[in-house]
LUMTI-461228 format. One record per residue (C-alpha): residue in three letters; x, y, z. Coordinates in steps of 0.001 Angstrom, whole numbers, padded with zeros to 6 digits, always signed. Layout:
! LUMTI-461228
AlaXYZ/...
! end
This chain:
! LUMTI-461228
Met+015430-029316-019268/Asn+015151-028836-023034/Asn+015807-025089-023156/Ser+019415-024091-024110/Phe+019243-021314-021475/Phe+019415-024070-018829/Ala+021245-026742-020870/Asp+024382-026642-018657/Met+022459-027092-015418/Asp+022331-030343-013450/Glu+018962-031747-012577/Gly+017835-030544-009255/Asp+019778-027319-009346/Ser+017785-024307-008258/Val+017160-021872-011057/Gln+018693-018400-010446/Ile+016610-015421-011525/Val+019091-013506-013736/Gly+019975-010197-012363/Ser+018375-010523-008953/Gly+020055-013348-007158/Lys+016744-014881-006144/Thr+015740-018515-006985/Leu+012599-019739-008773/Pro+010650-021670-006149/Glu+010760-025460-006539/Ala+006998-025568-006968/Leu+007310-023577-010166/Gln+010435-025068-011693/Ser+008280-027442-013799/Ala+007350-024389-015800/Leu+010850-024566-017321/Asp+010167-028066-018712/Val+007617-026441-021042/Pro+009341-026148-024478/Gly+010105-022564-025348/Val+009899-021092-021784/Arg+012787-019225-020066/Phe+013005-017366-016853/Ala+014809-014100-016144/Asp+014425-010953-014019/Asn+011237-012261-012424/Ser+009663-012810-015852/Phe+008756-015912-017826/Leu+009855-015396-021426/Val+007862-017394-023939/Asp+009815-018018-027126/Asp+007136-020201-028721/Glu+003558-019124-028860/Ala+002386-022771-028360/Ala+004008-022673-024915/Leu+001838-019801-023587/Lys-001251-021873-022833/Pro+000407-024703-020895/Leu+002535-022131-018955/Lys-000616-020214-017916/Arg-002365-023336-016964/Leu+000645-024552-014839/Leu+000648-021168-013015/Gln-003031-021163-012426/Asn-002799-024726-010840/Ala-000048-023288-008596/Gly-002425-020569-007223/Tyr-001972-017602-009610/Arg-004509-015556-011443/Ile-003583-014674-015004/Val-004294-011112-015957/Asp-004558-009910-019511/Lys-002689-006605-019402/Phe-004077-005482-022729/Leu-007704-005793-021398/Glu-006765-004307-018100/Ala-005141-001270-019707/Asn-008075-000561-021967/Arg-010780-001357-019417/Asn-009925+001835-017481/Val-009462+004157-020419/Thr-012842+005819-020054/Asn-012176+006512-016371/Asp-008799+008089-016968/Arg-008832+010017-020208/Asn-006474+012782-019072/Trp-003804+010467-017695/Ile-000624+010540-019765/Gly+002407+008465-019585/Lys+001390+004877-018841/Val+002192+002441-021744/Gly-001127+001521-023378/Arg-003023+004572-022320/Pro-001645+007630-023984/Asn-004227+010391-023545/Gly-006758+007694-022509/Ile-007088+006477-026083/Pro-007619+002710-026481/Val-004651+000992-028227/Ser-004299-002254-030052/Arg-002431-005313-028738/Gly+000123-004861-031638/Thr+000870-001344-030564/Leu+001540-002399-026947/Ile+003885-005158-028235/Glu+005751-002631-030344/Gln+006192-000418-027258/Gly+007730-003312-025429/Ala+004900-003877-022953/His+004333-007303-021431/Met+000939-008833-022144/Trp+000284-010961-019105/Asp+000718-010806-015316/Ala+000596-013865-013038/Arg-000703-012704-009663/Leu-000986-014868-006559/Lys-004542-015424-005353/Val-004148-013844-001988/Glu-006975-012427+000202/Thr-006093-009714+002564/His-008150-009328+005802/Lys-008116-007213+008962/Lys-008325-009655+011923/Cys-009443-008841+015414/Asp-006650-009690+017889/Ser-009154-010455+020675/Cys-011271-013132+018912/Gly-009584-013703+015574/Ala-012740-012714+013477/Tyr-012126-011153+010019/Gln-013636-007658+009568/Ser-015575-006596+006496/Asn-014613-002982+006873/Lys-011812-001886+004527/Val-010877+001017+006767/Ile-010614+000724+010551/Phe-010965+004202+012024/His-010995+005564+015565/Gly-013429+003808+017876/Arg-014291+000999+015372/Val-015297-002176+017244/Cys-015060-005816+016180/Gln-018139-007059+014353/Asn-017906-010337+016257/Cys-016843-009687+019859/Gly-017435-005887+020126/Arg-013951-005053+021408/Val-012444-001749+020242/Leu-010064-002345+017242/His-008434+001079+016959/Tyr-007939+004439+018671/Glu-006208+006980+016499/Ile-005330+009052+019574/Thr-004914+007756+023047/Gln-003419+009195+026259/Gly+000230+009789+025643/Ser+000027+010042+021911/Met+002508+012540+020498/Ile+000897+014947+018034/Arg+002871+017184+015741/Phe+000585+019795+014216/Gln+000069+023112+012673/Phe-002839+025469+013427/Ala-005670+025676+010921/Pro-006300+027553+008802/Phe-002746+027795+007622/Leu-001396+031350+007587/His+002158+030558+006444/Asp+002030+033250+003792/Lys+001225+035872+006401/Asp+002542+034585+009630/Pro+006238+035314+010480/His+006043+032775+013314/Phe+004802+029916+011096/Cys+006226+026420+012076/Asp+004920+023270+013712/Val+004337+022157+017327/Arg+004690+018929+019266/Met+002422+018139+022227/Tyr+001105+015120+024017/Ala-002566+014064+024147/Tyr-004527+013595+027326/Arg-007968+012848+025833/Trp-009858+013154+022516/Ser-013584+013085+021962/Pro-014241+012376+018236/Ser-017930+013274+018503/Thr-017227+016836+019640/Gly-013640+017180+018334/Ser-012449+018304+021807/Leu-008764+017300+022052/Tyr-007127+017896+025427/Leu-003370+018257+025408/Phe-000810+018335+028186/Pro+000337+022019+028364/Lys+004109+021472+027726/Ile+005230+022638+024223/Tyr+007863+020663+022508/Gln+009983+021744+019576/Gly+008673+020948+016144/Ser+010620+019746+013124/Met+010906+023215+011497/Arg+012358+025747+013898/Ser+013806+026135+017438/Leu+011841+025613+020652/Glu+011735+029448+021187/Ala+010242+029884+017646/Thr+007868+027045+018283/Glu+006528+028567+021463/Ala+006288+031963+019704/Tyr+004126+030376+016952/Phe+001892+028635+019471/His+001159+031849+021423/Ser+000689+033839+018191/Arg-002528+031853+017468/Pro-004642+032259+020690/Glu-007850+031854+018628/Cys-006978+028174+017999/Trp-006655+027046+021640/Lys-007556+027755+025184/Asn-006539+026752+028677/Ala-008872+024186+030293/Arg-009180+021904+033301/Arg-010311+018312+033172/Asp-010037+015564+035789/Gly-008234+017998+037982/Lys-005508+018689+035449/Asp-004468+021907+033715/Leu-004603+021238+030019/Val-004793+022914+026608/Leu-007966+022406+024539/Val-007973+022465+020781/Lys-010463+021076+018211/Tyr-009748+018188+015880/Leu-012827+017001+013970/Arg-013146+013820+011834/Gly-016293+012872+009958/Pro-017928+009463+009455/Gly-015402+006758+008538/Gly-012609+009013+009774/Arg-012899+011541+006902/Lys-011482+015022+007361/Val-014040+017697+007900/Ser-013797+021523+008351/Gly-013957+023175+011797/Ser-010723+021861+013256/Thr-008322+024359+014769/Ile-005331+022118+014255/Gln-004019+019995+011320/Pro-002039+016989+012539/Leu+001103+016249+010603/Glu+002134+013244+012631/Ile+000517+011133+015366/Asn+002620+008594+017270/Lys+001296+005983+019640/His-002093+004588+018497/Tyr-004065+001781+020113/Gln-004440-001088+017671/Asn-006215-004417+018382/Tyr-006183-005945+014905/Ser-003684-007430+012552/Val-003617-007411+008736/Val-003264-010972+007386/Gln-002984-012542+003969/Val-004685-015792+003195/Phe-003364-018168+000490/Gln-004858-021545-000021/Gly-006458-021512+003462/Lys-003347-020583+005396/Glu-002851-017265+007147/Tyr+000335-015143+006716/Gln+000761-012017+008797/Met+001437-008994+006639/Leu+004988-007633+006613/Ile+006133-010415+009001/Asp+005488-013788+007319/Asp+006707-014586+003826/Leu+004227-015999+001376/Pro+005183-019427-000014/Leu+005328-018118-003556/Pro+006238-014723-005063/Glu+003240-012493-005414/Ser+003546-011798-009081/Phe+005418-012525-012332/Lys+005508-011042-015756/Ile+004774-013218-018731/Ile+006433-011836-021897/Glu+005639-012915-025376/Ala+009219-013122-026442/Trp+008461-014788-029809/His+007444-011364-031216/Glu+011110-010258-030970/Lys+012188-013294-032939/Thr+009530-012767-035569/Ala+010479-009062-035959/Ala+014229-010024-036243/Ala+013444-012644-038918/Ala+011503-010090-040907/Lys+014418-007692-041149/
! end
């Protein structure tokens, strides 16, 4: 390796990412053979402008998409004119590449070309829907992919509309679901009340009974239950008319997995590690040397 940063390393040694304890994958170590390229803190530092093009080409061949951060920052200016704080978009005003460099922003990202899909666990088909809501079925085999609420789901909720500024009993309630009909909003709950996360069980029961307009006793399938209304619109969107506002729902039914696909191979999200890091910064470090020489 011709870079002094790595001059004392033996050939074949793994390259440590300074400050993180990670190693640069073997598939990318050839990037450090490009004259004028260093690696630190998950960033490629380019000391020589002539090294930028071959570095980007090498990363592209390895499966990365090179993103021009200057163009990305300014492309969204018109959609975000009141957003303040992000380098490159103060008050939504387009800025020059030189200004970003002066502010210390990096100019390039290398992002792994990964596709994310929702995959039916029954047949393995990828789904085109970005959101899988209650009752959605597989586009290939027709099996149900997801139930938001199923029998035995624990629901922690507050009554709607909120009256916390007027209600001395205000808190939250935990109950268990028996059955939910999304089309009508009818949510049948087992009648036992459990303590919420805000107050004692006694206070929770007092809050529940202080809002009789939000629930009623009911019988279904020979069982004594409590009936409330929980409405969701098309695509699972919230709509008005519900008598409860869930804060937490535990125990869903899910018949799909989220997978990432890289170069034709599947990796299960949050379980399998991708073969390469998902992104790197590319820093035009030669500007610092130029500025220092000018002083």
